[in-house]
TIVO-2410 file (N, C-alpha, C; in nm, 3 decimals):
# residues 110
REC num residu      c1      c2      c3 atome chaine
REC   1      M  -6.242  -4.406  -0.224     N      A
REC   1      M  -6.096  -4.308  -0.269    CA      A
REC   1      M  -6.000  -4.260  -0.201     C      A
REC   2      K  -5.898  -4.272  -0.287     N      A
REC   2      K  -5.748  -4.270  -0.232    CA      A
REC   2      K  -5.727  -4.111  -0.227     C      A
REC   3      Y  -5.666  -4.101  -0.120     N      A
REC   3      Y  -5.619  -3.933  -0.112    CA      A
REC   3      Y  -5.484  -3.928  -0.155     C      A
REC   4      K  -5.457  -3.867  -0.260     N      A
REC   4      K  -5.357  -3.793  -0.354    CA      A
REC   4      K  -5.215  -3.732  -0.201     C      A
REC   5      E  -5.156  -3.763  -0.195     N      A
REC   5      E  -5.011  -3.745  -0.135    CA      A
REC   5      E  -4.966  -3.569  -0.172     C      A
REC   6      F  -5.003  -3.486  -0.109     N      A
REC   6      F  -4.923  -3.347  -0.147    CA      A
REC   6      F  -4.793  -3.309  -0.103     C      A
REC   7      V  -4.701  -3.263  -0.173     N      A
REC   7      V  -4.589  -3.255  -0.147    CA      A
REC   7      V  -4.569  -3.053  -0.126     C      A
REC   8      R  -4.501  -3.022   0.023     N      A
REC   8      R  -4.478  -2.892   0.011    CA      A
REC   8      R  -4.438  -2.787  -0.056     C      A
REC   9      F  -4.449  -2.718  -0.135     N      A
REC   9      F  -4.432  -2.616  -0.252    CA      A
REC   9      F  -4.375  -2.487  -0.183     C      A
REC  10      E  -4.316  -2.432  -0.186     N      A
REC  10      E  -4.287  -2.273  -0.129    CA      A
REC  10      E  -4.192  -2.198  -0.267     C      A
REC  11      F  -4.234  -2.116  -0.258     N      A
REC  11      F  -4.197  -1.973  -0.407    CA      A
REC  11      F  -4.231  -1.883  -0.361     C      A
REC  12      S  -4.041  -1.828  -0.370     N      A
REC  12      S  -4.060  -1.662  -0.305    CA      A
REC  12      S  -3.952  -1.596  -0.422     C      A
REC  13      F  -3.984  -1.450  -0.452     N      A
REC  13      F  -3.898  -1.332  -0.503    CA      A
REC  13      F  -3.798  -1.253  -0.410     C      A
REC  14      Y  -3.656  -1.318  -0.489     N      A
REC  14      Y  -3.589  -1.212  -0.495    CA      A
REC  14      Y  -3.541  -1.061  -0.517     C      A
REC  15      F  -3.602  -1.016  -0.491     N      A
REC  15      F  -3.604  -0.881  -0.491    CA      A
REC  15      F  -3.463  -0.825  -0.519     C      A
REC  16      C  -3.403  -0.770  -0.621     N      A
REC  16      C  -3.289  -0.709  -0.602    CA      A
REC  16      C  -3.332  -0.590  -0.616     C      A
REC  17      R  -3.214  -0.486  -0.491     N      A
REC  17      R  -3.243  -0.308  -0.471    CA      A
REC  17      R  -3.130  -0.296  -0.537     C      A
REC  18      L  -3.158  -0.213  -0.654     N      A
REC  18      L  -3.037  -0.135  -0.695    CA      A
REC  18      L  -3.083   0.010  -0.719     C      A
REC  19      V  -2.973   0.082  -0.733     N      A
REC  19      V  -3.020   0.225  -0.745    CA      A
REC  19      V  -2.933   0.240  -0.879     C      A
REC  20      Y  -3.059   0.300  -0.935     N      A
REC  20      Y  -3.032   0.322  -1.108    CA      A
REC  20      Y  -3.020   0.510  -1.079     C      A
REC  21      D  -2.844   0.519  -1.161     N      A
REC  21      D  -2.832   0.660  -1.207    CA      A
REC  21      D  -2.765   0.673  -1.345     C      A
REC  22      S  -2.791   0.754  -1.412     N      A
REC  22      S  -2.725   0.797  -1.487    CA      A
REC  22      S  -2.741   0.659  -1.627     C      A
REC  23      G  -2.777   0.598  -1.611     N      A
REC  23      G  -2.755   0.495  -1.707    CA      A
REC  23      G  -2.667   0.383  -1.666     C      A
REC  24      S  -2.680   0.347  -1.537     N      A
REC  24      S  -2.572   0.240  -1.450    CA      A
REC  24      S  -2.658   0.218  -1.324     C      A
REC  25      C  -2.660   0.098  -1.279     N      A
REC  25      C  -2.706   0.022  -1.165    CA      A
REC  25      C  -2.578   0.041  -1.097     C      A
REC  26      Y  -2.623   0.023  -0.947     N      A
REC  26      Y  -2.525   0.045  -0.815    CA      A
REC  26      Y  -2.605  -0.047  -0.712     C      A
REC  27      E  -2.528  -0.087  -0.650     N      A
REC  27      E  -2.595  -0.127  -0.494    CA      A
REC  27      E  -2.622   0.001  -0.407     C      A
REC  28      P  -2.726  -0.079  -0.336     N      A
REC  28      P  -2.735   0.082  -0.237    CA      A
REC  28      P  -2.620   0.095  -0.129     C      A
REC  29      S  -2.521  -0.030  -0.111     N      A
REC  29      S  -2.411   0.011  -0.018    CA      A
REC  29      S  -2.304   0.102  -0.064     C      A
REC  30      I  -2.343   0.147  -0.198     N      A
REC  30      I  -2.210   0.211  -0.241    CA      A
REC  30      I  -2.253   0.377  -0.221     C      A
REC  31      L  -2.376   0.402  -0.183     N      A
REC  31      L  -2.377   0.519  -0.146    CA      A
REC  31      L  -2.366   0.557   0.010     C      A
REC  32      D  -2.285   0.443   0.120     N      A
REC  32      D  -2.253   0.488   0.203    CA      A
REC  32      D  -2.132   0.483   0.218     C      A
REC  33      I  -2.029   0.526   0.103     N      A
REC  33      I  -1.897   0.503   0.131    CA      A
REC  33      I  -1.836   0.657   0.149     C      A
REC  34      K  -1.779   0.689   0.268     N      A
REC  34      K  -1.739   0.809   0.305    CA      A
REC  34      K  -1.556   0.857   0.258     C      A
REC  35      P  -1.567   0.979   0.282     N      A
REC  35      P  -1.426   1.022   0.191    CA      A
REC  35      P  -1.273   0.962   0.258     C      A
REC  36      A  -1.296   0.877   0.373     N      A
REC  36      A  -1.166   0.846   0.414    CA      A
REC  36      A  -1.206   0.664   0.382     C      A
REC  37      D  -1.304   0.630   0.276     N      A
REC  37      D  -1.300   0.488   0.206    CA      A
REC  37      D  -1.224   0.535   0.128     C      A
REC  38      I  -1.228   0.676   0.011     N      A
REC  38      I  -1.180   0.649  -0.096    CA      A
REC  38      I  -1.057   0.708  -0.095     C      A
REC  39      R  -1.026   0.787   0.011     N      A
REC  39      R  -0.884   0.856   0.052    CA      A
REC  39      R  -0.780   0.712   0.037     C      A
REC  40      Q  -0.825   0.626   0.155     N      A
REC  40      Q  -0.757   0.475   0.193    CA      A
REC  40      Q  -0.761   0.417   0.027     C      A
REC  41      K  -0.850   0.368  -0.046     N      A
REC  41      K  -0.852   0.338  -0.184    CA      A
REC  41      K  -0.748   0.373  -0.259     C      A
REC  42      F  -0.736   0.486  -0.286     N      A
REC  42      F  -0.640   0.592  -0.336    CA      A
REC  42      F  -0.548   0.632  -0.314     C      A
REC  43      T  -0.486   0.558  -0.178     N      A
REC  43      T  -0.343   0.563  -0.116    CA      A
REC  43      T  -0.313   0.410  -0.148     C      A
REC  44      Q  -0.397   0.295  -0.132     N      A
REC  44      Q  -0.380   0.178  -0.183    CA      A
REC  44      Q  -0.329   0.178  -0.337     C      A
REC  45      G  -0.397   0.216  -0.409     N      A
REC  45      G  -0.336   0.208  -0.510    CA      A
REC  45      G  -0.223   0.276  -0.562     C      A
REC  46      I  -0.198   0.416  -0.521     N      A
REC  46      I  -0.055   0.456  -0.518    CA      A
REC  46      I   0.076   0.376  -0.456     C      A
REC  47      Q   0.027   0.317  -0.363     N      A
REC  47      Q   0.113   0.210  -0.324    CA      A
REC  47      Q   0.135   0.118  -0.420     C      A
REC  48      R   0.053   0.069  -0.419     N      A
REC  48      R   0.096  -0.075  -0.595    CA      A
REC  48      R   0.158   0.000  -0.703     C      A
REC  49      L   0.085   0.108  -0.727     N      A
REC  49      L   0.204   0.150  -0.843    CA      A
REC  49      L   0.322   0.186  -0.803     C      A
REC  50      A   0.360   0.232  -0.688     N      A
REC  50      A   0.539   0.238  -0.661    CA      A
REC  50      A   0.566   0.121  -0.662     C      A
REC  51      A   0.514   0.004  -0.591     N      A
REC  51      A   0.590  -0.117  -0.541    CA      A
REC  51      A   0.578  -0.190  -0.704     C      A
REC  52      F   0.483  -0.163  -0.799     N      A
REC  52      F   0.523  -0.211  -0.936    CA      A
REC  52      F   0.605  -0.173  -0.991     C      A
REC  53      S   0.621  -0.018  -0.992     N      A
REC  53      S   0.715   0.039  -1.028    CA      A
REC  53      S   0.904  -0.015  -1.048     C      A
REC  54      L   0.869  -0.012  -0.897     N      A
REC  54      L   1.011  -0.031  -0.836    CA      A
REC  54      L   1.034  -0.168  -0.873     C      A
REC  55      G   0.960  -0.246  -0.879     N      A
REC  55      G   0.980  -0.381  -0.906    CA      A
REC  55      G   1.023  -0.427  -1.082     C      A
REC  56      I   0.942  -0.362  -1.156     N      A
REC  56      I   1.008  -0.336  -1.274    CA      A
REC  56      I   1.126  -0.180  -1.362     C      A
REC  57      N   1.184  -0.191  -1.224     N      A
REC  57      N   1.243  -0.058  -1.240    CA      A
REC  57      N   1.244   0.044  -1.319     C      A
REC  58      Y   1.110   0.098  -1.318     N      A
REC  58      Y   1.066   0.207  -1.409    CA      A
REC  58      Y   1.025   0.318  -1.320     C      A
REC  59      P   1.111   0.485  -1.345     N      A
REC  59      P   1.067   0.550  -1.239    CA      A
REC  59      P   0.977   0.623  -1.297     C      A
REC  60      N   0.895   0.678  -1.204     N      A
REC  60      N   0.780   0.767  -1.212    CA      A
REC  60      N   0.727   0.844  -1.071     C      A
REC  61      Q   0.637   0.941  -1.060     N      A
REC  61      Q   0.647   1.004  -0.921    CA      A
REC  61      Q   0.601   0.928  -0.798     C      A
REC  62      A   0.516   0.807  -0.838     N      A
REC  62      A   0.505   0.729  -0.719    CA      A
REC  62      A   0.596   0.663  -0.682     C      A
REC  63      S   0.706   0.606  -0.747     N      A
REC  63      S   0.809   0.559  -0.702    CA      A
REC  63      S   0.941   0.653  -0.663     C      A
REC  64      A   0.937   0.804  -0.664     N      A
REC  64      A   1.076   0.875  -0.693    CA      A
REC  64      A   1.069   0.895  -0.570     C      A
REC  65      P   1.025   0.882  -0.431     N      A
REC  65      P   1.017   0.909  -0.307    CA      A
REC  65      P   1.140   0.797  -0.224     C      A
REC  66      H   1.074   0.707  -0.311     N      A
REC  66      H   1.142   0.563  -0.328    CA      A
REC  66      H   1.309   0.538  -0.339     C      A
REC  67      L   1.296   0.604  -0.445     N      A
REC  67      L   1.429   0.562  -0.519    CA      A
REC  67      L   1.525   0.685  -0.462     C      A
REC  68      I   1.489   0.825  -0.424     N      A
REC  68      I   1.577   0.889  -0.355    CA      A
REC  68      I   1.590   0.862  -0.221     C      A
REC  69      L   1.524   0.772  -0.119     N      A
REC  69      L   1.577   0.739  -0.005    CA      A
REC  69      L   1.678   0.665  -0.032     C      A
REC  70      G   1.648   0.526  -0.118     N      A
REC  70      G   1.727   0.426  -0.129    CA      A
REC  70      G   1.881   0.475  -0.157     C      A
REC  71      G   1.912   0.576  -0.248     N      A
REC  71      G   2.004   0.638  -0.306    CA      A
REC  71      G   2.105   0.729  -0.220     C      A
REC  72      F   1.965   0.764  -0.098     N      A
REC  72      F   2.016   0.872   0.004    CA      A
REC  72      F   2.109   0.737   0.142     C      A
REC  73      K   2.035   0.659   0.118     N      A
REC  73      K   2.095   0.522   0.227    CA      A
REC  73      K   2.221   0.430   0.158     C      A
REC  74      R   2.256   0.479   0.039     N      A
REC  74      R   2.338   0.424  -0.043    CA      A
REC  74      R   2.479   0.547  -0.005     C      A
REC  75      L   2.444   0.645  -0.002     N      A
REC  75      L   2.563   0.764  -0.014    CA      A
REC  75      L   2.570   0.717   0.163     C      A
REC  76      L   2.492   0.711   0.287     N      A
REC  76      L   2.549   0.682   0.419    CA      A
REC  76      L   2.593   0.581   0.402     C      A
REC  77      A   2.561   0.455   0.396     N      A
REC  77      A   2.716   0.385   0.393    CA      A
REC  77      A   2.837   0.398   0.303     C      A
REC  78      L   2.843   0.475   0.216     N      A
REC  78      L   2.952   0.527   0.166    CA      A
REC  78      L   3.013   0.596   0.229     C      A
REC  79      A   2.962   0.667   0.326     N      A
REC  79      A   3.028   0.746   0.404    CA      A
REC  79      A   3.041   0.714   0.526     C      A
REC  80      A   2.977   0.603   0.516     N      A
REC  80      A   3.081   0.516   0.687    CA      A
REC  80      A   3.191   0.398   0.699     C      A
REC  81      D   3.148   0.359   0.534     N      A
REC  81      D   3.301   0.305   0.513    CA      A
REC  81      D   3.412   0.374   0.467     C      A
REC  82      T   3.400   0.472   0.383     N      A
REC  82      T   3.460   0.546   0.369    CA      A
REC  82      T   3.536   0.667   0.477     C      A
REC  83      D   3.632   0.787   0.399     N      A
REC  83      D   3.655   0.869   0.486    CA      A
REC  83      D   3.574   1.005   0.410     C      A
REC  84      V   3.480   0.953   0.277     N      A
REC  84      V   3.415   1.054   0.231    CA      A
REC  84      V   3.303   1.134   0.365     C      A
REC  85      E   3.307   1.245   0.350     N      A
REC  85      E   3.204   1.372   0.477    CA      A
REC  85      E   3.112   1.393   0.438     C      A
REC  86      F   3.040   1.431   0.437     N      A
REC  86      F   2.912   1.510   0.444    CA      A
REC  86      F   2.818   1.553   0.494     C      A
REC  87      E   2.734   1.731   0.518     N      A
REC  87      E   2.687   1.726   0.668    CA      A
REC  87      E   2.534   1.647   0.650     C      A
REC  88      Q   2.488   1.557   0.570     N      A
REC  88      Q   2.392   1.488   0.646    CA      A
REC  88      Q   2.468   1.339   0.702     C      A
REC  89      A   2.555   1.333   0.649     N      A
REC  89      A   2.580   1.169   0.738    CA      A
REC  89      A   2.692   1.193   0.824     C      A
REC  90      K   2.698   1.347   0.919     N      A
REC  90      K   2.780   1.354   1.017    CA      A
REC  90      K   2.734   1.277   1.116     C      A
REC  91      T   2.621   1.274   1.178     N      A
REC  91      T   2.540   1.207   1.277    CA      A
REC  91      T   2.549   1.055   1.290     C      A
REC  92      V   2.528   1.005   1.135     N      A
REC  92      V   2.557   0.848   1.175    CA      A
REC  92      V   2.693   0.834   1.173     C      A
REC  93      C   2.775   0.880   1.087     N      A
REC  93      C   2.924   0.892   1.125    CA      A
REC  93      C   2.939   0.872   1.263     C      A
REC  94      I   2.918   0.970   1.324     N      A
REC  94      I   2.991   0.998   1.448    CA      A
REC  94      I   2.933   0.859   1.526     C      A
REC  95      H   2.754   0.833   1.484     N      A
REC  95      H   2.727   0.714   1.619    CA      A
REC  95      H   2.743   0.570   1.582     C      A
REC  96      L   2.796   0.586   1.447     N      A
REC  96      L   2.881   0.449   1.418    CA      A
REC  96      L   3.046   0.411   1.475     C      A
REC  97      K   3.085   0.524   1.516     N      A
REC  97      K   3.213   0.546   1.568    CA      A
REC  97      K   3.224   0.515   1.701     C      A
REC  98      N   3.106   0.576   1.732     N      A
REC  98      N   3.100   0.567   1.868    CA      A
REC  98      N   3.067   0.445   1.935     C      A
REC  99      N   2.960   0.357   1.864     N      A
REC  99      N   2.931   0.228   1.902    CA      A
REC  99      N   2.992   0.121   1.788     C      A
REC 100      N   3.104   0.020   1.816     N      A
REC 100      N   3.161  -0.031   1.717    CA      A
REC 100      N   3.031  -0.157   1.720     C      A
REC 101      N   2.953  -0.141   1.700     N      A
REC 101      N   2.878  -0.302   1.722    CA      A
REC 101      N   2.773  -0.305   1.532     C      A
REC 102      N   2.788  -0.405   1.514     N      A
REC 102      N   2.752  -0.426   1.404    CA      A
REC 102      N   2.619  -0.401   1.341     C      A
REC 103      N   2.544  -0.425   1.504     N      A
REC 103      N   2.364  -0.438   1.459    CA      A
REC 103      N   2.324  -0.328   1.442     C      A
REC 104      T   2.455  -0.211   1.504     N      A
REC 104      T   2.377  -0.071   1.540    CA      A
REC 104      T   2.386  -0.070   1.340     C      A
REC 105      C   2.508  -0.076   1.299     N      A
REC 105      C   2.513  -0.068   1.116    CA      A
REC 105      C   2.385  -0.072   1.046     C      A
REC 106      L   2.359  -0.225   1.136     N      A
REC 106      L   2.234  -0.289   1.016    CA      A
REC 106      L   2.102  -0.198   1.069     C      A
REC 107      L   2.099  -0.161   1.184     N      A
REC 107      L   1.967  -0.125   1.170    CA      A
REC 107      L   1.947   0.045   1.132     C      A
REC 108      V   2.098   0.099   1.113     N      A
REC 108      V   2.081   0.254   1.054    CA      A
REC 108      V   2.047   0.218   0.919     C      A
REC 109      F   2.081   0.098   0.861     N      A
REC 109      F   2.070   0.109   0.700    CA      A
REC 109      F   1.942   0.024   0.654     C      A
REC 110      S   1.875  -0.049   0.713     N      A
REC 110      S   1.734  -0.067   0.700    CA      A
REC 110      S   1.680  -0.017   0.677     C      A
***
């Protein structure tokens, strides 16, 4: 009588652990989300919206601060190059007149 050669065979179950809530299934790690994580994701979404809006030149509430700051930088550049003066530009103009260095100008307007 000949012995038959047996091949080792393994079988295991993979249990998928999910949390069921109101008809939706979630992974348990979703329950470990902290308010700081939600705040970070929300801030990241707003930054992406502002960048996209600036890229397509479409003003909205997310891109408004960047547009206002860009306009103010242009006004400061105008005041630095010409004799136009206004209250907010006095400090920059005095600094540029005292330091006749082009690198200083680049640092101020970048």
